[in-house]
C-alpha positions as CSV (number, residue, x, y, z in Angstrom):
1,M,18.6,7.2,-38.9
2,P,18.1,11.0,-39.3
3,S,15.2,12.7,-37.8
4,L,12.3,13.2,-40.2
5,S,11.8,16.8,-39.0
6,P,15.1,18.8,-39.1
7,L,15.3,21.3,-36.2
8,R,17.1,24.5,-35.7
9,I,19.5,23.9,-32.8
10,A,22.1,26.1,-31.1
11,I,24.9,24.7,-29.0
12,L,26.2,27.2,-26.5
13,G,29.8,26.0,-25.7
14,A,32.1,24.6,-28.4
15,G,34.2,22.4,-26.2
16,K,34.5,18.7,-26.4
17,I,31.0,17.9,-25.4
18,G,29.3,20.6,-27.4
19,S,31.4,19.9,-30.4
20,T,30.5,16.2,-30.2
21,F,26.8,17.0,-30.0
22,A,27.1,19.4,-32.8
23,F,28.9,17.0,-35.1
24,Q,26.3,14.2,-34.5
25,L,23.2,16.4,-34.7
26,A,24.4,18.1,-37.9
27,R,25.9,15.1,-39.7
28,A,23.8,12.2,-38.6
29,G,20.7,14.0,-37.5
30,N,20.6,16.4,-40.4
31,H,19.7,19.3,-38.2
32,D,20.5,23.0,-38.8
33,V,23.1,23.5,-36.1
34,T,24.8,26.7,-34.9
35,V,27.9,26.3,-32.6
36,I,28.6,29.2,-30.3
37,A,32.2,29.5,-29.0
38,R,33.7,31.9,-26.5
39,P,34.6,35.2,-28.2
40,G,38.3,35.5,-28.9
41,S,38.9,31.9,-28.1
42,V,41.2,29.6,-30.1
43,R,38.2,27.2,-30.6
44,L,36.2,30.0,-32.2
45,Q,39.1,30.8,-34.6
46,Q,39.3,27.1,-35.5
47,L,35.6,26.9,-36.3
48,Q,35.6,30.1,-38.2
49,R,38.5,28.8,-40.3
50,D,36.9,25.4,-41.0
51,K,33.2,26.5,-41.1
52,R,32.5,22.9,-39.9
53,I,33.5,20.4,-37.3
54,V,36.0,17.9,-38.5
55,N,36.8,14.6,-36.7
56,I,40.1,12.7,-36.7
57,K,38.8,10.5,-39.5
58,G,38.4,13.5,-41.8
59,E,34.6,13.3,-41.6
60,R,32.9,16.7,-41.7
61,A,29.8,18.2,-40.2
62,D,28.7,21.6,-41.6
63,V,27.6,24.0,-38.9
64,H,27.0,27.7,-38.5
65,V,29.6,29.4,-36.2
66,A,29.0,32.4,-33.9
67,G,30.6,34.1,-30.9
68,T,27.3,35.0,-29.3
69,L,23.8,33.6,-29.1
70,D,21.4,35.3,-31.5
71,E,18.6,36.2,-29.1
72,Q,16.1,36.9,-31.9
73,T,16.3,33.5,-33.6
74,P,13.5,31.1,-32.4
75,Y,15.7,28.0,-32.1
76,D,13.8,24.8,-31.4
77,L,16.5,23.9,-28.9
78,V,19.5,25.6,-27.3
79,I,21.8,23.1,-25.6
80,V,24.0,24.8,-23.0
81,T,27.2,22.8,-22.4
82,V,29.3,25.4,-20.5
83,L,29.8,24.5,-16.9
84,A,27.7,25.6,-13.9
85,H,30.2,28.2,-12.8
86,Q,30.3,29.7,-16.3
87,V,26.6,29.8,-17.0
88,D,25.9,33.2,-15.3
89,A,27.8,34.9,-18.1
90,V,25.3,33.7,-20.7
91,L,22.2,33.4,-18.6
92,P,20.9,37.0,-19.4
93,A,21.1,36.2,-23.1
94,L,19.3,32.9,-22.6
95,Q,16.6,34.7,-20.6
96,R,16.0,37.1,-23.5
97,S,16.3,34.5,-26.2
98,A,13.4,33.5,-28.4
99,A,14.5,29.9,-28.1
100,K,11.6,27.4,-27.6
101,C,13.5,25.1,-25.3
102,I,16.8,25.6,-23.3
103,Q,18.5,22.5,-22.2
104,F,21.2,22.8,-19.5
105,M,23.7,20.0,-19.9
106,F,26.0,20.1,-16.9
107,V,26.2,19.2,-13.2
108,T,24.5,21.7,-11.0
109,F,23.5,22.0,-7.3
110,Q,21.0,24.7,-8.1
111,P,18.7,23.4,-11.0
112,E,15.8,25.4,-9.7
113,R,17.7,28.7,-10.2
114,L,18.2,27.9,-13.8
115,R,14.6,26.8,-14.3
116,D,13.3,30.0,-12.8
117,A,15.7,32.1,-14.9
118,V,14.5,30.9,-18.3
119,G,11.0,29.7,-17.3
120,A,9.8,26.2,-16.4
121,E,7.8,25.9,-19.6
122,R,11.0,25.9,-21.8
123,C,13.6,24.5,-19.4
124,S,15.1,21.1,-19.8
125,F,18.0,19.3,-18.1
126,G,20.5,16.6,-19.2
127,M,23.8,15.0,-18.4
128,P,26.1,14.0,-21.3
129,A,27.7,10.5,-21.6
130,V,30.5,11.5,-24.1
131,Q,34.2,11.3,-23.9
132,A,36.1,13.5,-26.3
133,M,39.3,15.3,-27.0
134,F,40.8,17.7,-29.6
135,G,43.9,17.3,-31.7
136,R,46.2,20.3,-32.0
137,D,44.5,21.3,-35.2
138,G,41.1,21.2,-33.6
139,T,40.0,17.9,-35.0
140,L,37.6,16.0,-32.8
141,K,38.1,12.5,-31.4
142,A,34.9,11.4,-29.6
143,T,33.8,8.2,-27.9
144,I,30.0,7.9,-27.7
145,G,28.1,5.4,-25.6
146,A,31.1,3.6,-24.2
147,G,30.1,0.7,-22.0
148,G,26.5,1.2,-22.8
149,Q,26.4,4.7,-21.2
150,K,23.6,7.0,-22.3
151,T,23.1,10.7,-22.1
152,I,20.2,11.2,-19.8
153,M,17.5,13.9,-20.2
154,S,14.3,15.2,-18.7
155,Q,12.2,15.2,-21.8
156,Q,11.4,12.3,-24.2
157,R,11.3,14.5,-27.2
158,W,15.0,15.3,-27.0
159,V,15.9,11.7,-26.2
160,E,14.3,10.8,-29.6
161,V,16.3,13.5,-31.4
162,F,19.5,12.4,-29.8
163,N,19.0,8.7,-30.5
164,A,18.2,9.4,-34.1
165,A,21.5,11.3,-34.4
166,G,23.6,8.5,-33.0
167,L,23.8,9.8,-29.5
168,P,22.4,7.1,-27.2
169,A,20.0,8.7,-24.7
170,A,17.4,7.9,-22.2
171,V,14.8,9.7,-20.0
172,E,15.6,10.4,-16.4
173,P,12.3,11.2,-14.6
174,D,13.8,13.5,-11.9
175,M,16.7,15.1,-13.7
176,P,17.1,18.1,-11.3
177,L,17.4,15.8,-8.3
178,W,19.7,13.5,-10.2
179,L,22.0,16.4,-11.0
180,R,22.0,17.8,-7.5
181,C,22.9,14.3,-6.1
182,H,25.6,13.9,-8.6
183,V,27.5,16.9,-7.3
184,P,29.2,15.0,-4.3
185,L,30.4,12.3,-6.7
186,C,31.6,14.8,-9.3
187,V,33.6,16.7,-6.7
188,A,35.1,13.7,-5.0
189,F,36.3,12.0,-8.2
190,E,37.5,15.2,-9.8
191,S,39.4,16.3,-6.7
192,A,41.0,12.8,-6.4
193,S,42.1,13.0,-10.0
194,V,43.6,16.5,-9.5
195,A,45.5,15.2,-6.5
196,G,46.7,12.2,-8.6
197,Q,47.8,14.5,-11.4
198,R,49.8,16.6,-9.1
199,R,51.5,13.5,-7.7
200,G,51.9,11.9,-11.1
201,G,50.3,8.7,-10.0
202,G,47.3,8.8,-7.8
203,A,45.6,10.3,-4.8
204,S,47.1,9.3,-1.4
205,W,45.1,7.2,1.0
206,G,44.8,10.2,3.3
207,E,43.5,12.4,0.6
208,A,41.0,9.7,-0.5
209,I,39.7,9.4,3.1
210,V,39.1,13.1,3.4
211,L,37.2,13.1,0.1
212,A,35.1,10.1,1.1
213,Q,34.2,11.8,4.3
214,G,33.4,15.0,2.4
215,M,31.2,13.1,0.0
216,R,29.2,11.6,2.8
217,E,28.7,15.0,4.4
218,S,27.6,16.4,1.1
219,F,24.9,13.8,0.9
220,A,24.0,14.7,4.5
221,L,23.6,18.3,3.3
222,I,21.3,17.3,0.5
223,K,19.1,15.4,2.9
224,S,19.2,18.3,5.4
225,L,17.9,20.6,2.6
226,G,14.8,18.4,2.3
227,H,15.8,16.1,-0.6
228,Q,16.4,12.4,-0.8
229,V,19.6,10.9,-2.2
230,Y,18.6,9.8,-5.7
231,P,18.8,7.5,-7.6
232,K,19.3,4.2,-5.8
233,S,22.8,3.9,-7.1
234,K,23.8,7.1,-5.3
235,A,21.9,6.1,-2.2
236,R,23.9,2.8,-2.1
237,M,27.1,4.9,-2.6
238,E,26.1,7.0,0.4
239,G,25.7,3.9,2.5
240,L,29.2,2.4,1.8
241,P,31.8,2.4,4.5
242,T,34.2,5.4,4.2
243,W,37.2,3.1,3.5
244,M,35.4,1.5,0.6
245,V,34.6,4.8,-1.1
246,A,38.2,5.9,-0.4
247,A,39.5,2.8,-2.2
248,M,37.3,3.6,-5.2
249,L,38.7,7.1,-5.3
250,C,42.3,5.8,-5.1
251,L,41.6,3.3,-7.9
252,I,40.1,5.9,-10.3
253,S,42.9,8.4,-9.6
254,R,45.5,5.7,-10.6
255,M,43.8,5.0,-14.0
256,K,45.8,7.4,-16.2
257,S,43.2,8.1,-18.9
258,M,40.4,8.6,-16.4
259,R,42.6,10.7,-14.1
260,E,43.7,13.0,-16.9
261,L,40.1,13.4,-18.1
262,L,38.6,14.2,-14.6
263,A,41.5,16.4,-13.5
264,T,40.4,19.0,-16.2
265,G,37.5,19.7,-13.9
266,E,39.5,21.4,-11.1
267,N,37.7,24.8,-11.5
268,E,34.3,23.1,-11.7
269,C,35.1,21.1,-8.6
270,R,36.0,24.2,-6.6
271,A,33.0,26.1,-7.7
272,L,30.6,23.2,-6.8
273,V,32.0,23.1,-3.3
274,D,31.4,26.8,-3.0
275,V,27.8,26.4,-4.1
276,M,27.2,23.6,-1.6
277,L,28.6,25.7,1.2
278,S,26.4,28.7,0.2
279,A,23.3,26.4,0.5
280,A,24.2,25.3,4.0
281,P,22.3,28.2,5.9
282,L,19.1,26.6,4.6
283,A,19.9,23.2,6.1
284,K,17.3,22.0,8.6
285,T,19.9,20.1,10.7
286,P,23.6,20.9,11.3
287,V,26.1,19.9,8.7
288,Q,29.9,19.6,9.1
289,L,30.9,22.2,6.6
290,P,34.7,21.8,7.1
291,K,34.5,18.3,5.7
292,I,32.8,19.6,2.6
293,L,35.3,22.5,2.3
294,A,38.2,20.0,2.6
295,M,37.1,18.4,-0.7
296,K,38.5,21.4,-2.6
297,P,41.6,20.4,-4.6
């Protein structure tokens, strides 16, 4: 059911996640959506050609298309779907933007840095639960809410907007800590998938053990920085024996569709490891940094 109050929304990042959000918010939510793609990119050319987002069924969602964020427009919401290691390129424009709310939709080990950059009063965080891919012609194939998964967000208002647009969502009360604690899992599963892709089958047992050890040490770093491991599901993961975590990594890396999806995050994986290492000097107790460094694919 469309929202009763159409909003002016900009989506910074026209990749698979951003395009899926844009399609649903424009078509099902009836919002005024602007999609911002990287200047000079093939995706920007596709969007400028079509002037809309088209899915593989031929369904269309009319959107505005731009190569940069219009800093003067008072968007109700700007959703940032670029990755953490790419956000610095657009952060100055976001700081200057007249947007009323800026929602960062990616895994980050430094949520406070982003909050301080744009101001706590207009900062929001989220984590998408969308699987999508593009056809050669730029058509979108998206799977939303598979297995009951929901996009999680820090503010109820945006949960309601997403739900009304056919994007299942729920509130997470401590989104910044959730994102920080998701980094070790993200790195481990992406790195295992990269190793599997290189081998053409799956990560080796030795690689999986190294990643499981690195994940445990990453959680130790989080605790040494003064945080708890959150939520309970991640705390339980931290408490599993190394061999059990390694077995999970091996299994995921042998699932072709999952491996191919996660292996696209190689650059994100490397950048997240670097950020964790850069935070180590602030740790209150010693952390075995070589084990974290060894997680790099």
